[in-house]
C-alpha positions in Angstrom: -11.0 -16.8 -80.4 -7.8 -17.3 -78.4 -5.1 -14.7 -77.5 -1.5 -15.8 -77.2 -0.5 -16.3 -73.5 2.5 -14.4 -72.3 4.5 -16.8 -69.9 4.4 -14.3 -67.0 0.6 -14.4 -66.7 -0.9 -17.3 -68.6 -4.3 -17.5 -66.8 -5.4 -13.9 -67.6 -5.1 -14.6 -71.3 -6.9 -17.9 -71.4 -10.0 -18.2 -73.6 -13.0 -17.1 -71.7 -14.6 -20.6 -71.9 -11.6 -22.2 -70.1 -11.4 -19.8 -67.2 -14.3 -21.2 -65.1 -13.1 -24.8 -65.5 -9.6 -23.8 -64.6 -10.8 -21.8 -61.6 -12.9 -24.8 -60.4 -10.0 -27.1 -60.8 -7.8 -24.7 -58.7 -10.4 -24.4 -56.0 -10.8 -28.2 -55.8 -7.0 -28.7 -55.7 -6.7 -26.1 -52.9 -9.5 -27.6 -50.9 -8.0 -31.1 -51.2 -4.6 -29.9 -50.2 -6.0 -28.1 -47.1 -8.0 -31.2 -46.1 -4.8 -33.3 -46.3 -2.9 -31.1 -43.9 -2.3 -32.7 -40.5 -4.6 -31.2 -37.8 -6.8 -29.5 -40.4 -10.1 -28.8 -38.7 -13.4 -30.0 -40.0 -16.0 -27.3 -40.5 -18.2 -28.7 -37.7 -17.6 -31.1 -34.9 -20.1 -33.5 -36.5 -17.9 -33.7 -39.6 -14.9 -34.6 -37.4 -17.0 -37.3 -35.6 -19.3 -38.6 -38.4 -20.4 -41.8 -36.6 -21.4 -39.9 -33.5 -24.3 -41.1 -31.5 -25.5 -39.9 -28.1 -24.1 -42.0 -25.3 -26.0 -40.2 -22.5 -27.2 -36.8 -21.3 -28.2 -35.0 -18.1 -28.8 -31.6 -16.6 -26.3 -29.7 -14.4 -28.0 -27.8 -11.6 -26.7 -25.6 -8.9 -28.8 -24.4 -6.0 -31.9 -25.6 -7.9 -31.0 -23.6 -11.0 -30.5 -25.3 -14.4 -27.0 -24.4 -15.7 -26.8 -26.5 -18.8 -28.0 -29.7 -20.5 -25.0 -31.9 -21.3 -24.9 -34.7 -24.0 -22.0 -37.0 -24.6 -21.5 -38.1 -28.2 -19.2 -40.9 -29.5 -18.8 -43.3 -32.3 -19.3 -46.4 -30.1 -21.1 -47.5 -27.0 -19.8 -47.8 -24.3 -17.5 -44.8 -24.4 -13.9 -45.7 -25.4 -11.7 -42.8 -23.9 -9.0 -43.8 -26.4 -11.2 -42.6 -29.3 -12.5 -39.2 -30.2 -15.7 -38.0 -28.5 -17.7 -34.8 -28.1 -19.4 -33.1 -25.1 -22.2 -30.8 -26.0 -23.4 -28.2 -23.4 -26.6 -26.4 -24.0 -26.6 -23.4 -21.6 -29.6 -22.2 -19.7 -27.9 -19.2 -18.0 -25.6 -16.3 -18.8 -21.9 -17.0 -18.0 -18.8 -14.9 -19.1 -15.9 -16.6 -20.9 -13.6 -15.6 -18.0 -16.0 -17.4 -15.5 -16.1 -20.5 -17.7 -12.3 -20.5 -17.8 -11.7 -19.9 -14.1 -14.4 -22.5 -13.1 -12.8 -25.1 -15.5 -9.4 -24.5 -13.9 -10.8 -24.8 -10.4 -12.4 -28.1 -11.3 -9.3 -29.4 -13.0 -7.3 -28.5 -9.9 -9.9 -30.0 -7.5 -10.0 -33.3 -9.5 -6.3 -33.8 -10.0 -4.8 -36.6 -7.9 -1.5 -34.7 -7.7 -0.8 -30.9 -7.5 -0.6 -29.1 -10.9 2.1 -26.5 -11.2 0.8 -22.9 -10.9 2.5 -22.0 -14.2 0.7 -24.8 -16.0 -2.7 -23.8 -14.5 -2.1 -20.2 -15.5 -1.2 -21.2 -19.1 -4.3 -23.5 -19.3 -6.6 -20.8 -18.0 -5.3 -18.4 -20.6 -5.8 -20.9 -23.4 -9.3 -21.6 -22.3 -10.2 -18.0 -21.8 -9.0 -17.3 -25.4 -11.0 -20.2 -26.7 -14.3 -19.7 -24.9 -17.1 -17.2 -25.6 -19.6 -15.6 -23.3 -22.7 -17.8 -23.2 -26.4 -17.1 -22.5 -29.6 -19.1 -22.4 -29.9 -21.0 -25.6 -26.2 -21.0 -26.5 -24.4 -24.3 -27.2 -20.7 -25.1 -26.7 -19.1 -28.3 -27.9 -15.8 -29.8 -26.9 -14.3 -32.4 -29.2 -11.7 -34.7 -27.5 -8.8 -35.8 -29.7 -6.8 -38.4 -27.8 -3.1 -37.8 -27.8 -3.6 -34.5 -29.8 -5.7 -32.2 -27.7 -9.2 -30.8 -28.3 -11.3 -28.5 -30.4 -13.9 -26.1 -29.0 -17.0 -25.1 -31.0 -19.8 -22.6 -30.7 -22.5 -24.8 -32.1 -20.8 -25.9 -35.4 -18.4 -22.9 -35.7 -14.9 -23.8 -34.5 -13.6 -21.5 -31.8 -10.2 -23.0 -31.2 -8.0 -26.0 -31.4 -5.8 -26.6 -28.4 -2.9 -28.9 -29.1 -2.3 -29.9 -25.5 -3.2 -33.5 -24.7 -2.8 -33.0 -20.9 -5.2 -30.1 -20.8 -7.7 -31.9 -23.0 -7.7 -34.9 -20.7 -8.0 -32.8 -17.6 -10.8 -30.7 -19.1 -13.0 -33.6 -20.1 -12.2 -35.3 -16.8 -14.4 -32.6 -15.2 -17.5 -34.3 -16.4 -16.3 -37.9 -16.9 -13.8 -38.5 -14.1 -14.1 -39.0 -10.4 -14.6 -37.5 -7.9 -17.2 -35.7 -10.0 -19.0 -32.6 -8.8 -22.2 -34.3 -9.9 -21.9 -38.1 -9.9 -25.5 -38.6 -11.2 -24.7 -36.4 -14.2 -21.4 -38.3 -14.8 -23.2 -41.6 -14.8 -26.0 -40.3 -17.1 -23.5 -39.0 -19.6 -21.8 -42.4 -19.7 -25.1 -44.1 -20.2 -25.0 -45.9 -16.8 -28.3 -44.4 -15.6 -31.6 -44.6 -17.5 
């Protein structure tokens, strides 16, 4: 049995057997529209980088303590820095989000071939501090590099932030992949240059 639909609210008065089908169609349409939006984030970094394979991995230590296990993921070997890639860090120690942000900025500044303006460094530090979370033994953070666009940061597969700043993204990943690296052996292992 069908009830006449007033034009102001047609879906409320649809026959009961049509409501689930119409709802499913609306949900599918909404999901398709969201996925088509520029810069729409995938639910996990693996969805954003479906052909990812490990390029290399290694352990970062400091004064004999294991800080994290790092793995570089990309869709091709050797790494093509002009294509998206992901850096996965499995932490072995407790570090606050503020310490992660300040250490990242110190390394970016140390590795830069030219001085970076203090205002830029302050803005970058604020963006990273907002994006990071406190970590402890067993936590995993993943950075997804998006050339020319910026980067996304994930807590395992949960997106924490998308930073639309190509310069910050390049400088951030340069901490591990650029020279002079704090740990040249780790850099070479990540790039698959050491067994």
